[in-house]
DRENKEKE-571927 format. One record per atom (N, C-alpha, C): x, y, z. Coordinates in steps of 0.05 Angstrom, whole numbers, plus 32768, in hexadecimal, padded with zeros to 4 digits. Atoms other than C-alpha are relative to their C-alpha. Layout:
DRENKEKE-571927
XYZ...
This chain:
DRENKEKE-571927
7FF5800680187FDF7F03809880087FD87FF57FFE800F80107FDF7EC6806D801C7FF680027FDA8010800C802A7E92806B7FF27FEC7FFD80058019800A80347E56804880047FF58020800380097FEF80327E1F8080801D7FE57FF97FEF8010800480607DF3805B801180077FE57FE77FFB8017809D7DF280237FF17FF77FEE8010800A801780797DFC7FDC80167FEB7FEB7FF88011801080897DC87FA5801A80107FE97FF87FED8013809E7DF97F777FFC8021800180037FEA800580AF7E457F757FFF80107FDF80077FF0801180987E6A7F42800A80267FFA7FFF7FD7800580B47EB87F2D7FF980047FE980077FF9801780947EE07F078000802580007FFA7FE37FFD80B17F227EEC7FF280087FE480168009800B80797F427ED3800880247FE680057FEC800580787F7F7E967FE980057FF380167FFE801680477F9D7E6B7FF07FF17FF3800D8014801B803E7F6D7E2E800E7FDF80117FF980177FFD805E7F337E4A800C7FFB80217FF9800D7FE0807A7F057E9580147FEF7FF97FE78025800580BC7EDB7E927FF27FFE8018800180137FEE80B47EA77EBA80177FEB800B7FF480127FFD80DF7E7F7EE17FF07FEE8014800C80177FE980D27E397F0280117FED800A7FE680047FF080F77E267F3680037FDD7FFB7FFE8010800B80E47DDD7F27800B7FF47FE77FF47FFD802080F37DDC7EDB801A80087FFE7FE57FF2800081317E087EE87FF9800E7FE17FFE7FFB8016811C7E267EAB7FF18021800280197FE8800881027E747E8D7FF680037FE1800F7FF9802080CF7E867E5D7FEC8016800880067FEB7FFE80B17EB67E4E7FD780077FEE801E7FFD801580597EC27E3A7FFC801C8006800D7FE18001802D7EFB7E2E7FEC80048019800B7FFC7FE3800F7F1C7E647FE5800A7FFA801C800280087FC67F0F7E527FF17FEE8014801980197FF77F8E7EDF7E7180037FEC7FFE7FF3801B80107F917EA77E4180167FF280097FDB80107FFD7FDD7E9B7E4A7FFC7FFA80167FFB800D7FE27FDD7EA47E917FF47FEF8012801380117FFE7FA77E797E9780107FDE7FFF7FF5802080087FCD7E407E72801B7FF6800E7FEC80007FF180097E4D7E997FFD7FF9801E800780127FE47FEE7E427ED77FF57FE98003800D80267FF87FC67E047ECE80117FF27FFA7FE880147FF4800B7DE47ED980047FFF800F7FF67FFB7FEB80187DF67F117FF17FF18010800E800B7FF2800D7DC77F4A7FF48018801E800E7FEF7FED7FD87DE87F838022800980127FF17FEC7FEA80147DEC7FB48019800C7FF97FEB7FED8007803E7E187F8F8001801D800680077FE47FF280527E657FA1800980087FE17FFB7FE5801E80537E9D7F6B800B801680137FFF7FE47FF7807B7ED77F7D800D80107FE87FF57FE98015807F7F1A7F547FFC8012800D7FFA7FE87FF480847F5D7F627FEC80107FFA800E7FED800F80557F987F5B800880117FE87FF47FFB802080577FB57F157FE6801A7FF780137FED8003801F7FF37F1B7FED7FEE7FED8019800780077FE87FC37F0E7FFF7FE97FE27FFB8010801280057F9B7ED57FFE7FDD80027FF880267FF0800E7F557F057FE680028001801D800D7FF77FBF7F597F0D7FF07FED7FF1800B801680147FB17F2C7ED480097FE4800D7FF680157FEC7FDF7EF67EFA7FF27FFF801880097FFA7FE97FC77F057F377FE67FEB7FFC801B80117FFA7F847EF47F297FFE7FE37FF58009802680077F8F7EB47F03800C7FF180147FFB80197FE47FBF7E957F387FE78004801D800F7FFF7FED7F877EB07F6B7FEA7FE67FFB8018801680137F4D7E867F3C80107FEC80027FF8801B7FFA7F7A7E477F4180097FFB8018800180047FDC7F837E4B7F8E80277FFF7FFC7FDB7FFF7FFE7FDA7E5E7F828002801480107FF47FF07FF47FF77E797FB9801380197FF47FF07FEA801680147EBC7FA2800E801380177FF47FF07FEB80457EEB7FC6800580177FE87FF47FF28011804C7F2B7FAB801A801780117FE07FF07FF580917F4B7FBA8009801D80047FFB7FDF7FFD80A87F8C7FD080247FFB7FEE7FEE8001800C80DA7F9E7F9A8019800780097FEB7FFA7FF5810D7FBC7FC6800E7FE780127FF6801B7FEF81137F7A7FEF80167FFB7FF17FF980128012811B7F4B7FB3801F80197FF27FE67FF3801081537F7C7F9480177FF7801C7FE780077FE881787F7D7FE2800A7FE07FFB8003801A7FFE816D7F337FDA80167FF97FE57FEC8001801981927F2B7F94801780067FFC7FE47FEF800981C67F5B7FA3800D7FF280147FF080187FEA81D67F297FDE80127FEE7FF67FEF8013800A81EF7EF97FB7801A800C7FDE7FEC7FF5801482147F267F857FFB80077FDC80067FFB801E81EB7F2A7F497FF980267FFB80067FE8800281F17F707F357FF180097FEC80107FF8801781D17F697EE87FE87FFE8003801C80077FFD818B7F6A7EDD7FF480007FE3800F800C8028815C7F4D7E9F7FEF7FF380108014800B7FF881197F307EA4800A7FE6800B800880187FF681307EEE7EAB80127FFE80207FF37FF87FDC81637F037EF17FEA7FFC800C80127FF57FEA81287F217F0A7FF07FEC800A8010801C7FFA81027EE07F0480097FEE800D7FEF80137FED81357EBC7F1F8004800280187FF77FF67FE681407EDF7F5D7FE98007800B80167FFD7FF680F77EED7F647FF97FD4800F800280197FF980F07EA17F6880177FF080197FEA80077FEE81327E957F937FEF800D801B800C7FF87FEB81157EBE7FC17FE07FFB800F8018800E7FF680D67E9A7FC980067FF280047FED80147FFA81047E627FD880018000801A7FF67FFE7FEB811B7E7C80097FF98007801680177FF07FEB80E97EA280307FF08000800380178007800280B07E8180267FEF7FFA8013800F80037FE1809F7E7380737FF08024800880027FEE7FF2809D7EC180807FEE800A7FE780177FF4802480777ED980367FEC800C800B801A7FFD800880367EF6803E7FF77FF77FE1800D800B801280087ED7800D7FE580167FF3800C7FF480097FE17F037FE57FDA7FF78002801980057FFF7F927F087FF37FF6800F7FF780117FF280107F5F7F177FCC7FEC80178010800B7FED7FE87F367F5A7FE67FE07FFD7FEF801B8000800B7EED7F637FD48000801B7FE47FFC7FF3800F7EDE7F887F997FFD801D800880087FE47FF37EC17FCB7FBC801B800A80147FE37FED7FF47F047FD47FE5800F7FFE7FE87FED800180177F297FBE7FA37FFC80267FEA800E7FE2800F7EF980077F7F800D800A80147FF07FE57FF47F08802D7FBF801880007FFF7FDF7FF780037F50801E7FB8800780167FE67FF47FFA801B7F5780327F717FF28022800480107FE380007F2080717F74800E801380157FF07FF97FEB7F4980807FB7801780167FF17FE87FFE80117F8A80807F88800180197FF380057FE380167F6E80AD7F507FFE8017800A80037FEC7FF57F5980DF7F7D8014800D80107FEC7FF77FF97F9D80E77F92800C800A7FEE7FF07FFD80227FB880EA7F477FEE801E7FF8800C7FE280017F8781257F4A8003800D80067FF17FE47FEB7F9A814B7F83802480057FF57FE27FF47FFF7FE1814C7F738001800A7FE680007FF580197FCF815F7F267FF1801F8009800A7FDF7FF57FA8819D7F468011800C80107FEE7FEC7FF57FDD81B17F758016800A7FEB7FF47FF28015800A81B77F3B800080107FE9800F7FE7800E7FDD81DC7F118001801B80077FFE7FE47FEA7FD4820A7F4B801E80127FF97FDE7FEC7FF5801D821D7F59800780087FE07FFB7FEA8015802782237F087FE9801C7FF980107FE480017FF082547F098000801880147FF57FED7FE7800B82777F498017800B7FF57FE27FF6800C804E82827F197FFC80107FED80067FE3801E805282BF7EEB80097FF17FE98004800D801E804882AC7EA37FF880117FEF80167FF9800D802882B77E677FE37FF48007801F80047FF97FDB82BE7E657FF57FEA7FF48008802080147FD082867E3880077FE7800F800080157FF27FF182587E687FE97FFE8019800E7FF37FE27FCF82777EA97FD87FF57FFA80208002800D7F86826C7E7580057FDD8007800A801980067F9C82237E6B80017FF0801F8001800D7FDD7FA982147EBC7FE77FFF800780197FFF7FF37F6482307EC97FF17FED7FF5801A8013800F7F4182027E98800C7FE580097FF780217FFC7F6B81C57EAC7FFD7FF98021800C7FF37FEF7F5681DD7EF47FE67FF98004801980037FFB7F1281DA7EEC7FF57FEE7FF88001801D80047F1781987EC97FFF7FED80177FF980117FF47F3A817F7EFB7FEC8000801E80157FF17FF07F0081A37F347FE97FE37FF28010801080047ECE817B7F1180087FDA7FFB8007801A7FFF7EE581377F0A80127FF380207FF57FFE7FE37F0381417F577FE47FF88010802780037FFA7EB081447F5A7FF97FE680048005801B80057EA481077F3C80037FEC800C7FF2800F7FF27ED480DF7F5E7FF17FFD8018800980037FE27EC080F67FA67FDF7FF77FFD8016800C800A7E7580E47F8B80017FE480078005801D80017E89809C7F7A800A7FF780187FF680147FE67EB0808C7FBE7FF18009800A80157FFB7FF07E7980A97FEC7FEE7FF07FF58017800F800A7E43807E7FBA800E7FE380127FF3801B7FF97E7780447FC880057FFE801E800280087FEB7E7C804980087FE57FFD8010801E7FFC7FF37E30805780197FEE7FE47FFF800D801180107E1F80197FF580117FDF80107FE980197FF77E597FE780187FFD80058021800280077FE57E497FD7805D8019800580197FE280057FF67E8F7FC680708013801280067FFA7FF080047EAB7FFA805D7FF4801F800B800B7FEE7FEE7E83802B80777FFD8005801B7FF380027FE47E8C801180B6801F8007800B7FE67FF680057ED2801A80B17FFF801E7FFC7FFB7FE07FFF7ED2806780A07FF28009802280147FEF7FE67E9D807380DF80107FF980137FEE80017FEC7ECF805281068017801680087FEF7FEC80007F04807E80F48002801C800380067FE17FFD7EE080B880F57FF9800480207FFF7FFD7FDC7EDA80AE814080128008800B7FF07FF47FEE7F1880C78152800780157FF57FFB7FEB800B7F23810A814F801F80067FFD7FF98005800D7F468128811B80017FF67FE98003802180197F3C80E880EF7FEB80167FF480207FEC80167F0B811B80B07FF47FE57FEC8008801180127EE780F6807880107FFB7FEE7FFB8003801A7F1980F7804780187FE780107FDF800A7FEB7F5480D8807B7FF47FE18009800E80177FFF7F1880A6808E80027FE57FE68003800D80197F158091804780177FF77FF57FE6800D801C7F59808D8029800A7FED801E800380157FE57F65805D80737FF67FF07FF580138010800A7F328037805C800A7FF57FE57FF1800C80237F508032801180137FF280047FE2800980007F978026802180037FF380187FF780137FDE7F957FFD806B7FEC7FF88001801480227FFA7F667FC8806180017FF780167FF580147FEB7F8C7FA280907FFB800A8019800D7FEA7FEB7F7B7FD580C87FED7FED800F801080117FF17F5B7FB180FA80077FDD80087FFB80227FFC7F807F6A80F0801A800180037FDF80077FF37FC97F7F810D8009801080197FF97FF37FE37FE67F8A8149801880237FFE7FF87FD980077FFE7FDC8155801580017FF77FE47FF08019804D7FD5813D7FF17FF67FE9800880078026802F7FAA80F87FFA80187FFF80077FF4800C7FFF7FDE80F8801880217FF57FF47FEC800480328017810180117FFE7FE67FEE8009801480697FF480D37FF280037FE3800D7FFC801880347FF3809C7FFC80197FF380077FEB8005801F803280A4801780107FF57FEC7FEE800780688050809A8001801580197FFF7FF77FEC8064806C80E080117FFB801C7FF0800A7FE2808D80428110801D800E7FF97FEA7FEF7FF580CE8069812780227FE17FF97FEC80178007810A8032810B80188015800D7FE77FFA7FEA81508032813880107FFF7FE77FED80038008818E80468123801E8004800E7FEC80047FEE81C18034815080157FF080027FF0800380088208801D814F80107FFA80177FE87FFC7FEB8235800B818C7FF980188017800B7FED7FEC822E804681B47FEF80177FF380137FE8800F820A807B81847FEF7FEF8001801C8001800481C8808381887FEE80107FE480077FED801581AA8098814A7FE8800C7FF8801E7FF27FF9816980C4813B7FEE7FEC7FF48014801B80058131809381327FF780117FE5800C7FEE801A811380A680E67FE07FE2800080168013800D80CB808580D2800C7FF97FDF7FFC7FFD802580D88065808A7FF17FDF7FFF80168017801280B6802B805F7FE88006800480187FFF7FFE8074802080667FEF800E7FE880147FF5801A803B803B802F8000801D80027FF57FDF8007804B808480207FDD800E7FFF801B7FF280097FFB809480117FF2800680208007800C7FDD7FF1807A80608008801E800A7FF17FE87FF0801C80AE807E7FF7801B7FFA800D7FEA8006800680E080567FEC8015800D801C80067FF57FC480D780677FFC80058024800580037FDC7FD680CA80B9800D80247FFB7FF37FEC7FF88006810B80AE7FE6801F800480187FF27FFD7FC9813A80A47FE58001801B801580037FE57F9B811B80DB8011800780177FEA7FF37FEF7FD4812581068001801B800B7FFE7FE47FFF7FD5817180FD7FE280068007801B7FF97FFD7F87817180FF80027FF280227FFE80077FE37F8F8149814C800F8011800F7FF17FEF7FEE7FC3817081667FF5801D8005800B7FD97FFB7F9881B5815E7FDB7FF5800D801180037FF87F55818B816E7FFA7FFC802080017FFF7FE27F32818181B780057FE07FFD7FFB80227FFF7F44813581CA80217FF880117FEB800E7FFC7F78810A81E9802180047FEA7FEE800380217FA6810D81A5800E801F80057FF87FE080017FAD815F81B380157FF780177FF080077FE87FC5814F81FB80167FF57FF87FF2801380007FEE811D81E6801B800F7FF37FE77FE5800C801B815281B58007800A80097FFA7FF07FF38016817D81E280127FFC80177FED800C7FE480348156821980227FF67FFC7FDE800780078074814481EA800580177FFF7FF27FED8006807F818381D18005800E801C7FFB7FF67FEE8085819C8219800B7FF6800F7FE080107FF080B68163822D801180067FEC7FE87FF2801080E1818781F67FFD7FED7FE28002800B800E80CB815D81BB800080167FE480107FE7801480CC818381787FEB7FF87FF4801880038008808F818D81597FF57FEC7FED8003800F8014809881658116800C7FDC80118003801B7FE480AB8128814F7FE47FF68006801380027FF38070813481707FE97FFA7FEC80148007801B803F812F812E80077FE17FFC7FFB801D8007806380F181227FF57FE9800D8017801B7FF4804D80D0815A7FE780008000802380017FFA800B80E781587FFA7FF37FE7800E80198016800680C1811280077FEB800A8003801F7FEF801C808381397FEF7FF8800E801480027FF17FED808D81667FE37FFE80008020800A80147FB4809581357FFD7FE77FF18003801E80027FC48054811680067FF2800B800080197FEB7FC9802D81517FE47FFD8010801C80047FEF7F89804681717FEC7FF77FEA8015800880197F65803C812880027FEA80077FF6801D80097F867FF781267FEC7FF28019801880037FE57F5B7FEC81737FEE7FFE7FF4801B7FED7FFE7F25800F81647FF87FE47FE78008800D80167F197FE581177FF87FE4800F7FF880187FF47F2E7FA4813F7FE67FFA8012801C80007FFC7EF57FB281717FEA7FFB7FFD80137FFC800A7EC47FC4814780007FEA7FEE80048017800B7ECF7F8C81197FF97FE58011800780117FE97ECC7F5C81547FE67FFF800580257FFF7FF77E7E7F7781637FFB7FF87FE88016800B80177E687F67812280007FE57FF47FF1801780097E897F23811D7FEE7FEE800D
């Protein structure tokens, strides 16, 4: 995880919208608005010093041009967690919300937290494409589930016929996406190696391995606690005084947690050490869902270690 080694000379907060970006520059102390297009962003970023820090939030891809321009100019960029920035802003008693207020909050957040903020690192084109394909595949799966449920419900014949037509179209679209994913992995040795290492663990199937390669490219570079936290399978305590609260998995990447849940179900039934681990937890009185959660965490920790060792051998 790359972070800044010295304080930035200026911090710029970018509140990104579809058509415009509201900018607050800590050095100038002013707010202005620019068009969200490549040419306007290049002109704006050309005026920033190399040792500046830019802070923005994820906005469904509308920040892509901004991040590309910052990366090309060599400007450090942090893509902030929206909930963290919101809590940070409220800690100062700010309840109002406008684009200008949000831009100021992002800049102030960067000024105070710069030493611990992970910087955005560009990914290779193949990794970016795989992430987009896997995300689109999940969108199609969600649509397929919804239409299948509508088809099973009682209703008019014309509605059920419409559902069948859409389901056939979704099946063809899923087949094309799967072909694109398989072709991409076959032609990219680094992705192919990561998928193969994931498949070596009993319970992890081809689609889970591809999903992990797409949604957690950091695997192999993290500690076991970082990997569990990023995957959203770390149990967080809720203790206060003499009260020992029920520990829950919170945060992390929801799409990773979904993939791990299916893998954990398969691993609890497949031959191997994970099945024995699951059965031992259940025999010791753990609820089955708690034991499955522990298997999910075990899977991500094991895969992180396997990928770390496998990538080290390649280098």
